Each structure stands twice: as structure tokens, then as C-alpha cells.
N, C-alpha and C positions, 0 to 999 in steps of 0.2 A: 478571629471572626470579625470583621470590622464593617461597621454599617455607617455611612456617611448620609444622616438625615436630619439629627438632632443636634443641639448644640451644647448639651452638657450631660454627663453620666454622673451616677452616685450609685455604688452598690453597696449593699448592707449585707453583712454573714451572720446567720444565727447558727452556732453550733455547727454540725455538719450540713445546716440548712443554709441556703444562700438567699440574699436579698439584693434584688436590683432596683434601683431607681432611677429613672431618668428624667431628665428636665428636659420638656419639650421632648420626651423621653426621659426625664429621669425615672428610672424603672426600679421598682423594688421588687426584688424577686425573691420570695420567701420559700425554703422547702425546710420542712421539719415535720416528719410523721412518725417516726420511732424513737426520736431523740426527745426526752422530756424535760420539764423544768419543776424545781421544786416550788412548793406554795409560796407566793409572793404578797404578803400582807402589805407591803410598802412598794411603791413602784420603785423607790430608791435602792431597795434591794436586791434588783435586777442585775445590778452590776454590769451594765451594758457599757461596752467599748466600741468606740467608731475608730476604726483604723484606717488611714487613707493609704491605699495600696500605689506603688510605683508600677507603670506599666512594664518596665524592665525586670520586676521584680513580684510578679502579681500575687504570689504565695507568701510574700513575706510581710511582716508588719514594719513598715517604714517611719509613719507619723501618725500621731493619734489627734484627732477632732475632739474636742472637749465642750460639751453644751456649756453655754454659760461664759466660756472665754474664747471670743472671737479672734484674739491673736492667734489661735492655733488654726485658723482658716489660711491666714497669710502665711504663717512658718510652715503649713504642709503644702503651700502653693495651689491651693483650692482656687479655680477659677473656671470662668465659662470657657467652652470649647467649642469647636465645631465638627469634630470627628468622635464617636464613641464606639464601643465595642459590645458584644453581647459574649453570653458564657454558653459553653457547651460542656456539660458535665460539670466542673466547677469553673476553673478560668482556662481560657484559651489565650489568644495573644490580645493584649489590651495595649492600643496604639491613642496616644493623646487623649487620655480620658483620665477623669477622676474618678478613682474607685475607693468607696468606703466599705469596709467590713464590719457589720455590727457582731461583735462577740459576747454573747453570754454563756460562755462554756461554762462558767463557775457555778451557774444555777442547774446545769443540766443534770436529768436522772433518765430512769429507764422505763418509766410508767406512763402509758398514754394517757389516761384518764387525768393525772395531774398536768401533764403538758397542755391538754385540752382545757383545762380550767384555768390556766395562766396565760393563754392566749391573750385574753383581754388586758392584762397587765402589761405584758410585754408590747402590746398594742400601744397603750396608753404612754410609755416611754419612748416609744417611735414618733407618736403624735407631737410628745414635747420637743423632740428633736427636729421634727417637721417644722414647728411653729418657730423655733430659733434660727433654724436655718432659712426660713423665710425672712426674717428680721434682720439677719446679720448677714447674709449673702444675697439677699434681694433675690430670692428665687422664685419665681412667678408660679404659684400653686395651680393655676389654670393649664399649666404645662407640665404638671407633676404626674407620673405615670408609676403607679404600684403595681408591681407583679407579685403575686403569691402562690406557692405550690403547697397542695394539701393543707395541714393546719395553718403555713404561712398565708394561704389566702384569706383565711377569718382574720388573721394578725394584720393583715394589710386592711381588712375592712376596719378593725377596730382603730388602727391608726389613722384611717382617713376619717372616721366619725369623731374622734379625739381631737384632732387637728382644728385650730380654731375658723380657719378658712377652708372651704372643701376643696380638695384636691380635683385634678381634672379627669383622671382616669385610673381604675382598678381593673386588672385582669386577674381572674381567679383560676389557677391550672388545676382542675381535678379537686377543689376544696374538699377536705377531709368530712366523711359522712358520721362515724360514730360520736355521739355526744353533740351533734349539730343539726341532724336531720329533724326536720319538723318543729324545731325550735323557733320562738319569736325572732323577728327580724334584727332587734338591738342584740341577740346572743350570736350572732353570726355575721359573716358577708351578705350584704343586702344593696340593693339600688341605691337607698339613700347615703351610702358611705363616699360615693364621688359623684361628681357631674356624669362620668359614663362609667358603668361596670359591665365588664364583658366577660364570661365564664366558659371554660372549656370542660366538658365532663367526659372523662373515658373509662372509669372503673366504678359503675354506680351498681352493678349487680351483687347481690348477696353471695358471699363464698367463705371461704376459710372459717367456717363455724360461725359466721356472722349473718344475721338476718337481713342486714342491711348492706350496701356497699361500703368498699373502703373510701369512694367518692361520694359526694353528696348527690343524690339524684334530681331532688327538687329545683326549680328554677330560683337563681338567688341573684341574678342581675338583670339588667335592662336588656340584654341578648344572652341567651343561653344556648351553646352550641354541642351536640351531642354526636361527636364522629363513631360511625358505625352503630349508631343506636345508644351510644354512651356506656356500652359494656365489654363485648368482645372486642379486642384489638387484633387485627392481621399482624402476625409476626412474633406474637407474643405467646410462648409456650407455657400456658399455667399449668398444663398435665405434668410436664416435666417438674415444674417447680414446686408442684404438690409431692411428687415423689421424693424429691430432695429434702423436703419437712418430714415425710415418712422415714428417711434415712438419718437425717441429722437433727432432727427435733426442731425446736422453736427458734434456734439461731440460724436457719434457713429461712425464717418468715419474711425477712427485711427483702430478701432477692426474690420471694416469691411474689410480693405485692407491686414490686416497683415496675415490671414489665408494662402492665396497662396502665397502671398509675401515673407512670413518668412519661407515657406517650403524649400527655397534655404538654408537658415541656417540650418534648421532641417536637410537636407540632408548631408551637410558637417559634422555635428558633428556625424552622423549615420555613416559615413566613419571613424570615429575615434573610436567610440564607438563598433562599430562591423567591426573592420579593415578586418577579413577574409571575411565577407559576404556582402560587401559594392557593391551597385548596380553597374551592367555594362552597358555601353552606346554603340551604334554602330553608325559608320557612315553611312549617308543616305542622299539621295537628298532632302526628303521632309518627313514631318509627314505621308502624305497618304501614301507614299511608305513603311514606317515602318510598318504601320497598315496593309499593305498586307503581311508584313513578309519577304519582299525582301531583307533585310540589315542585317540579322544576321550572316553573314561571320566576321572570326577574323582574316583570313591571311592579311599581309601587314599592320598589325598594325591597324586594323579596328575596334577593340573594345576596349576600353578604362575603366578603373574602375572610378567611380563616386566619386570626393570628394578629399581628401587630397593625396591619392596614384595614382592619374590620372598620366598617362604617359604625359611625357614632350615634346610633337612633336611639333616641329616648321616648318610651312610650309608658303609659299608666301600669300597663301589665308587662309581665316579662314576656319576650318574644322567644319562642322555641324554635330551632334551626337544627337540620341534619345533613350530613355528608358521609361518604364513603372515603375511603382512602387505602393507600398500598400498606405494604408491611413493613416499608423501610423508606428512608429519604431518598428522593423527593416523594411526598405523601401524596401528591395530587392525582387524581383519576378524573376521568370525564365522563358525567352521567347522560343517560340516554333514556327517555321516557318510550316504550315499545307498546303499540296497541294491535292486538290481532283481531280482526272482526270475521268471527266463524260463520255466524248466521245474521238474520236481519236484527235479531234481538239479542245476541250474546257476543261480548267482547272481552278478551283477556288483556289485562293492563299489567306491566311490570317494568322494575328498574334494570338496565343492563349498564355495567360501568366497565371501562377500558382504560388501561394505562396510557393511551395515546388517542389523540383527536383521530377518529375515523374518516374526516373530511365529509365530503360530498358522497351520499351513499347511492350508489347505480343500480346495485344487484343485493338482494338478500334469499338466502337458501337454508332451508331448515328440512327436518324430517319430522312427518306427523307419526305420533305413536298409535292414534286410533282414526279409525276411518271416518268420513263425515260425508253425509250427501248434499252438502251445500257449498261444496268448493267454489262455486261458480260467484258466490257472493263474496267470498274471502277476500278482505284487504288489510294491509299493514301499514302502519305509520309510524315514523320515527321522529321524535323531537330532541335534538341535543340541548341539554341544560346551559351549558358553557355559551354557546352561541346561538341558541333560540331558533336556528333553522329546524323547519319541520318538512318532511318529505312524505307522501304518500306512494306507497307501491302496491302495484296490481299483479294479478297472476301473470305470469309470462303466457302461460297456454290455459285459457278459459275451458279448452275442451278437455281437458285432463279427467281421468276416472276419480271416483271417491275411494278407492283403496289407499291405504297407509304408504306412502312413498315421499321421495325428496320432493319438495315444494319450491319453486324458484319462483321470485317477485322482481320485477324491475320498476323503473319508474312508471308512473302512468302518463299516458299521452294526453290527458285531460285532468291532471290532478285537482283542479278547484272544483269540477264537477264531483270528482269522488269524494271530496272534503263536504261539500254541500248536502250529499246525499247520506253522510255520516249524521 
């Protein structure tokens, strides 16, 4: 998977977790949820190794870059490039890219609480590496983009906060919730860790015996996006995963949580693979309001692209955004706000999504479940979130009876008059 938009890539790998660091997209992608660390009282005990991966051998340790030894940069052929790649799963095809894998496998354990405790220490080590890389390789930190998944999102935050100069961007992909929900900003990912922090929340609801979600629910960035409300993700079979836990015990827990938790990673990858068709998210006060279709306006920067090309908006308070998705790649759907005016003082409002843009709507047909005595005043309007087009529909037959039946609307002959009456 090759993206030609940035001039340098650095990838750091953490145990089974992977880190990506792009310059001008130096992306740090950190995945570490169930793979944990021993307690590190000294950052030097982290035993972190930085392995430069060859594009022709992405899974092999070819050359190691050692902090404090700038000659390893040249010996490993570390240089600025104009084409870099992204990772799907672990590694796909890497063409003309600097790929550095950060390996601290020797410090790994299988105890989540300890891993959460040690995220700060690991972040400090990466922060030191970033400082050294900036000085030795002239890496401009304003173009540095750290991506972290689960616990890795908080590690990215700690790395950004411990670097001497502020990095350009951190993207948190469903940051871990347990041990981080509700704590002070300096103990988790926060907007202070980079010039711009954007977050995707995909698995925030309490489940699997936890009172809180696998992913953190509270806003922790400048922009926090909640696809499908941040909880249930289409295409993820949580019921089936729970059955596997019942049959196979705790060994099945890893797979049980990964579906919706990893959807954040898949959404970000989708924004690279389908750059022109990435999902759109909308600023909204709550998921309930969004499901009523009340937040599809795009004025005043209220609509953002989800993923890599997200608008870098910085405000004093976190901006909460919502979107709907499909259950598989490409995830984008089209959002429509429908309003049905039943009587002079009664209007129904709701959100409709489709997998394809329906274009210019000429007719709308639906069945009334209950009779109404005010059909003559019934109007329907549809606003497309992606195009912002709005059309008002009127009853095709104003003389129809009041019994429940198929109701057909067509484009009003005088739509602006209809709008003014509303």
C-alpha cells in the first residue's frame, strides 16, 4: 500500500505492537493492548532497539539505528524520500521508505496493568529518540506525525510530551480506556502533547466484565471522532467473539476485543487507500442528536474528513464529531437528514445513511403505519450532508384520504414557498 504524499517515513515497532512515524507524515503507529511490560524504574532498562527495515525485506532486521551514534544513520542509509507506505495488519509492501522498528520484546509480559503503568517510561525513551533524530538527521518535528493504537496512543502522547520540541500531530486510534479513563491529562494522551491531536473512538462501551470500555470514551484530543457512536461497529461480531470466550476461555479474549477496537486502525488505513472517498464526520453535541440528523451542517468547519487528511482545527475545548460507516472497506457512507412534517406543529427528524450517493431526489415513497387526519399539510425535506443539497417534497396527491397507505412525495413546484411556511 503506497501513499505518495510525504517525504519520509519512520516506523517503530513495539512487541506485537507497531509504531509508525511519518515525517511530513513521519507516523508513529503504536499497537499494544494485551502485550505488556515489566516495571521499568530506569528508562535505560527498556532495552529498546531501533531496527531499520529494508523495503524488500520488511519483516527482517537488516540494520539497527542506535541513539547517540549518528554513524548508524548513514550506515543504515537513513535518508529523506518522496514516497512512503502504510501498514495493513503488520507490513504490506514498502517502497522507497525508511522503516524503523522499535523492538522492546525483552521487556514484554502478559499483565495489562503493568503495561499501562509502563507506557510513560516507553514514551520517554521514544521522546529521547525523537530529540536525537531531530538533532542528528534534521527531522523537522512540526512535520512529525505520531500514530498510536490502544495503549500505544498514550505512549505516543508521552513521547510527544517528553520530546524537547513539540511534534506536529498525534493521532490516537481508540486509546486504551482502563487505567486512563478520567485521569489527569498528564497521565494520558491529551491535546497538550502535539500541535494537533485527533482521536478515533470505536470501542468505548463497557463489556467483557468491564464497567468502562476497552477504548477511552472521554475526549482526549483537539478533535475526537466517534464512528457509529464510538461503540458498536458494523461488521464486528461481538456475540460470536463472546461465544469463543465461553468455549475457549481467556485465550480467546484477544480476538474478542480486536474487532471493534481495531476498527479505528482500519478507518485510518481506509483514509489512505481511498483518499478521495474517506468518511466525513460532523460536529455534534451528542450521538442522539446526530442520529436525529440534526448535525449535518458543514459551515464554520463543522465537517471534517476522517483519518489522514483530517482538518487541523485547534480550539480550547475538544471538538466531538460523529459519523456512520459501513461494515467493511471502503467504510464511507452518505448521510441524509430527513424531516417529515405531519401537522403544523409536529415534525419528525431522523438520520438516513446510504452506501451510494442517491443524487438528486425526485420522488419519495413510504408507508404510513398510522392514519393521520392532517395529510394535506404533510411535507418532507431531505438534506444531504456530503453535498449540502436540500430538497423539499410535497404530496403528489393532496386529495388523498387519511387512512394508512403508501404516501408518495414529489419535488414541490414552489419549494421556497414551502420552506418559508416551515
